[in-house]
C-alpha angles and dihedrals in degrees: 000000000000118000115241116228111223114239114254112244115241108256119236088229090073089072092058089083090068088064088069088063092052097085091050093047092048090048092051092049096046101038104029115019098038095047089049091051092044092050091051091047095047091051087076095050137069099233133177094178093262103051135030133202124187110242101160110209096348092107092054091049091051092049095047092048094046116109089203090058094051090046088055090049090053092048092048094051093042094055094040094047096052092042090057093039091057105029101049099050092039092047091049092051092049091046090052091051092049091047091053094060125076100204133059093012093137091048094055092044090053093047094051095041095050095084091054093061091048115103110261091223091054091045091051091050090051092048091050086064094040090054095043108136095229110020099026121123093220094059089044089054092048092047092051089056092049093249124137117266127217144199089248100189097037100066125059098233097042091044090060088047090054091052091049089051091051095047093048091050092048097044100038095086092055091052091049094051093047092047091047091053091055094041091056091048094059110108113258089215090074091057092044090053090049090051090054089052090051098248117166124233092257092050091051090050093051100039103033111020101042096045090051092053096066095105092047093050090049091051092049092048093051094045091043094051093047092050092042094053090052094050113147119128102065097041091046091053092048100041111009124229093319093052096236139231095067092325089292091136099041106121126189092267090050089051089053091046094049094048094044106039102023102034097028090226096139094165091057091045092050093049090051089049092055090048090050090051091052092049092051091048094049094046091048092052091047092050092049091046094050092047091047091233118149117226 
């Protein structure tokens, strides 16, 4: 007969490891889940911060019929669209050039990624001087080339262009690093087979590199749209809570901020927050669907 070894009882000390998760769980509940619940709840009340009155869907109706809200939606999508339209193709091209060289790759990656780790508030302050109508470096550069200059932050259209320029500069390094990671993961056997078939470098780039970047482009689109729809810091530095000039820089988050912390209409701000969440969710699902990427 074989002796049976009694099972060792699980020591109570094994559960002590779950205590290390407790600070994170408490932080998630207090600073993420509770604010989400409170925003959703307040969206059905008229609230000034000190008193609340049940108004059902009245806040949502006021938001969706507000011309200021739809103007903020347009501004948000305008800036995000042109940021992605410029940054992703440009970043991919630069990443392809860096990937094609054998020396100084780390140097170029560091140089291009440096703006991304710079505080957006600090970058916006710097750009406010760069785009200055009289002492700005950008106008000086245009004037030296014989091109017309502009008061970039004084006119609605050019102000949005200035924000797009800033966001592209700040986000380009991130795009380059992500594209480089995928470029270096593409199997070298594909390029070797193309060399045997006599394909040129441009043909390999179009028929091997670009098709293998689909997942990366989808990821950048999703991340870019989410970040773009939550844009706040740079437009607040340039135009304040109202998004001056003429509310041309007021994004959806600025609309929420102005209604909540300037107008003390927390019910309106909460309803706009819920609408923003739904827009982000729908756009993310559409981007993933179009890119045929499973969540």
